[in-house]
ZARO-925884 format. One record per residue (C-alpha): residue number from 1; residue in three letters; x, y, z. Coordinates in nm, 2 decimals. Example, Ala and Ser with C-alpha at 12.3 -4.5 7.8 and 13.67 -1.06 7.14 Angstrom:
# residues 2
NODE | 1 | ALA | 1.23 | -0.45 | 0.78
NODE | 2 | SER | 1.37 | -0.11 | 0.71
//
This chain:
# residues 120
NODE | 1 | MET | 2.91 | -3.43 | 2.33
NODE | 2 | GLU | 2.66 | -3.18 | 2.45
NODE | 3 | SER | 2.31 | -3.17 | 2.31
NODE | 4 | ILE | 2.08 | -2.87 | 2.28
NODE | 5 | ASP | 1.70 | -2.90 | 2.31
NODE | 6 | THR | 1.51 | -2.65 | 2.10
NODE | 7 | GLU | 1.14 | -2.58 | 2.05
NODE | 8 | VAL | 1.00 | -2.42 | 1.74
NODE | 9 | CYS | 0.69 | -2.21 | 1.79
NODE | 10 | GLU | 0.49 | -2.11 | 1.48
NODE | 11 | ASP | 0.35 | -1.76 | 1.49
NODE | 12 | PRO | -0.02 | -1.80 | 1.40
NODE | 13 | GLY | -0.04 | -1.46 | 1.24
NODE | 14 | LYS | -0.11 | -1.38 | 0.88
NODE | 15 | ARG | 0.19 | -1.43 | 0.63
NODE | 16 | ASP | 0.26 | -1.31 | 0.28
NODE | 17 | ARG | 0.39 | -1.53 | 0.00
NODE | 18 | LYS | 0.75 | -1.50 | 0.12
NODE | 19 | GLY | 0.66 | -1.61 | 0.47
NODE | 20 | ARG | 0.68 | -1.26 | 0.62
NODE | 21 | ARG | 0.44 | -1.16 | 0.90
NODE | 22 | VAL | 0.16 | -0.93 | 0.78
NODE | 23 | LEU | 0.05 | -0.69 | 1.05
NODE | 24 | GLY | -0.29 | -0.53 | 1.08
NODE | 25 | ARG | -0.36 | -0.17 | 1.18
NODE | 26 | ASP | -0.40 | -0.25 | 1.55
NODE | 27 | GLU | -0.06 | -0.43 | 1.56
NODE | 28 | TRP | 0.11 | -0.14 | 1.39
NODE | 29 | HIS | -0.05 | 0.10 | 1.65
NODE | 30 | ARG | 0.08 | -0.13 | 1.93
NODE | 31 | LEU | 0.43 | -0.14 | 1.78
NODE | 32 | MET | 0.44 | 0.24 | 1.74
NODE | 33 | ALA | 0.34 | 0.29 | 2.10
NODE | 34 | GLU | 0.61 | 0.04 | 2.21
NODE | 35 | TYR | 0.86 | 0.22 | 2.00
NODE | 36 | ASP | 0.77 | 0.56 | 2.15
NODE | 37 | GLY | 0.86 | 0.43 | 2.49
NODE | 38 | SER | 1.15 | 0.21 | 2.39
NODE | 39 | GLY | 1.43 | 0.47 | 2.37
NODE | 40 | LEU | 1.57 | 0.27 | 2.07
NODE | 41 | THR | 1.65 | 0.40 | 1.73
NODE | 42 | GLN | 1.40 | 0.31 | 1.46
NODE | 43 | GLU | 1.64 | 0.06 | 1.31
NODE | 44 | ALA | 1.72 | -0.11 | 1.64
NODE | 45 | PHE | 1.36 | -0.13 | 1.73
NODE | 46 | CYS | 1.27 | -0.29 | 1.39
NODE | 47 | LYS | 1.55 | -0.54 | 1.43
NODE | 48 | ARG | 1.43 | -0.63 | 1.78
NODE | 49 | GLU | 1.07 | -0.67 | 1.67
NODE | 50 | GLY | 1.15 | -0.84 | 1.34
NODE | 51 | VAL | 0.96 | -0.59 | 1.13
NODE | 52 | ASN | 1.07 | -0.43 | 0.80
NODE | 53 | TYR | 1.24 | -0.09 | 0.87
NODE | 54 | HIS | 1.09 | 0.08 | 0.56
NODE | 55 | THR | 0.74 | -0.03 | 0.64
NODE | 56 | PHE | 0.77 | 0.08 | 1.00
NODE | 57 | VAL | 0.90 | 0.43 | 0.89
NODE | 58 | ALA | 0.60 | 0.45 | 0.64
NODE | 59 | TRP | 0.36 | 0.38 | 0.93
NODE | 60 | LEU | 0.53 | 0.64 | 1.14
NODE | 61 | GLY | 0.50 | 0.89 | 0.86
NODE | 62 | ARG | 0.12 | 0.82 | 0.82
NODE | 63 | ARG | 0.08 | 0.87 | 1.19
NODE | 64 | LYS | 0.27 | 1.20 | 1.18
NODE | 65 | ARG | 0.08 | 1.34 | 0.88
NODE | 66 | SER | -0.26 | 1.24 | 1.03
NODE | 67 | GLY | -0.19 | 1.40 | 1.37
NODE | 68 | GLY | -0.16 | 1.07 | 1.56
NODE | 69 | GLU | -0.45 | 0.86 | 1.43
NODE | 70 | VAL | -0.34 | 0.61 | 1.16
NODE | 71 | ASP | -0.56 | 0.42 | 0.93
NODE | 72 | GLU | -0.46 | 0.16 | 0.68
NODE | 73 | PRO | -0.42 | 0.28 | 0.32
NODE | 74 | VAL | -0.75 | 0.29 | 0.13
NODE | 75 | PRO | -0.77 | 0.02 | -0.14
NODE | 76 | ALA | -0.80 | 0.14 | -0.50
NODE | 77 | LYS | -1.14 | 0.16 | -0.65
NODE | 78 | PHE | -1.20 | 0.02 | -1.00
NODE | 79 | HIS | -1.48 | 0.11 | -1.25
NODE | 80 | GLU | -1.56 | -0.10 | -1.55
NODE | 81 | LEU | -1.57 | 0.11 | -1.87
NODE | 82 | THR | -1.63 | -0.02 | -2.22
NODE | 83 | LEU | -1.51 | 0.19 | -2.51
NODE | 84 | SER | -1.67 | 0.11 | -2.85
NODE | 85 | GLY | -1.67 | 0.26 | -3.19
NODE | 86 | GLY | -1.37 | 0.13 | -3.38
NODE | 87 | SER | -1.00 | 0.11 | -3.31
NODE | 88 | ALA | -0.83 | 0.36 | -3.08
NODE | 89 | SER | -0.55 | 0.43 | -3.32
NODE | 90 | GLY | -0.77 | 0.54 | -3.61
NODE | 91 | SER | -1.03 | 0.73 | -3.41
NODE | 92 | GLY | -0.87 | 1.07 | -3.40
NODE | 93 | LEU | -0.96 | 1.16 | -3.04
NODE | 94 | GLU | -0.68 | 1.20 | -2.78
NODE | 95 | VAL | -0.70 | 1.34 | -2.43
NODE | 96 | ALA | -0.37 | 1.42 | -2.24
NODE | 97 | LEU | -0.41 | 1.44 | -1.86
NODE | 98 | PRO | -0.18 | 1.66 | -1.65
NODE | 99 | ASP | 0.01 | 1.36 | -1.51
NODE | 100 | GLY | 0.11 | 1.26 | -1.86
NODE | 101 | THR | -0.15 | 0.99 | -1.91
NODE | 102 | VAL | -0.28 | 0.99 | -2.27
NODE | 103 | LEU | -0.63 | 0.85 | -2.35
NODE | 104 | ARG | -0.72 | 0.77 | -2.71
NODE | 105 | GLY | -1.06 | 0.66 | -2.85
NODE | 106 | GLY | -1.35 | 0.74 | -3.08
NODE | 107 | ASP | -1.62 | 0.82 | -2.83
NODE | 108 | ALA | -1.58 | 1.17 | -2.68
NODE | 109 | GLU | -1.83 | 1.10 | -2.40
NODE | 110 | ALA | -1.67 | 0.78 | -2.30
NODE | 111 | LEU | -1.32 | 0.94 | -2.30
NODE | 112 | ALA | -1.45 | 1.23 | -2.08
NODE | 113 | ARG | -1.60 | 0.98 | -1.84
NODE | 114 | LEU | -1.28 | 0.78 | -1.82
NODE | 115 | ALA | -1.08 | 1.10 | -1.76
NODE | 116 | ARG | -1.32 | 1.20 | -1.47
NODE | 117 | LEU | -1.28 | 0.85 | -1.32
NODE | 118 | LEU | -0.90 | 0.86 | -1.34
NODE | 119 | ARG | -0.89 | 1.20 | -1.17
NODE | 120 | SER | -1.13 | 1.11 | -0.88
//
């Protein structure tokens, strides 16, 4: 019987909870540059490199929209806001934002501040 010797090499890169590689901006830049010169389809290139096709296409889209320079998405900013003055349901103030978000409360100034924060 023939035996096969194998060696497992662990990629030291960052991984998500499911064990998938997490690539940084520089690695995505490198991959996109390699793709440009590969002559492969996007799907074939992703299979060869072991990256998610949809994520790769998203990075290509960012590059195209920005004219070639791609940055990682900006993380969301959070502001702490405390609304006081009774229950929201019995207060009588309601603000409907253009995206369909509805804010209810009893303090007009706090609701206006919250609406400004949500739009910025």
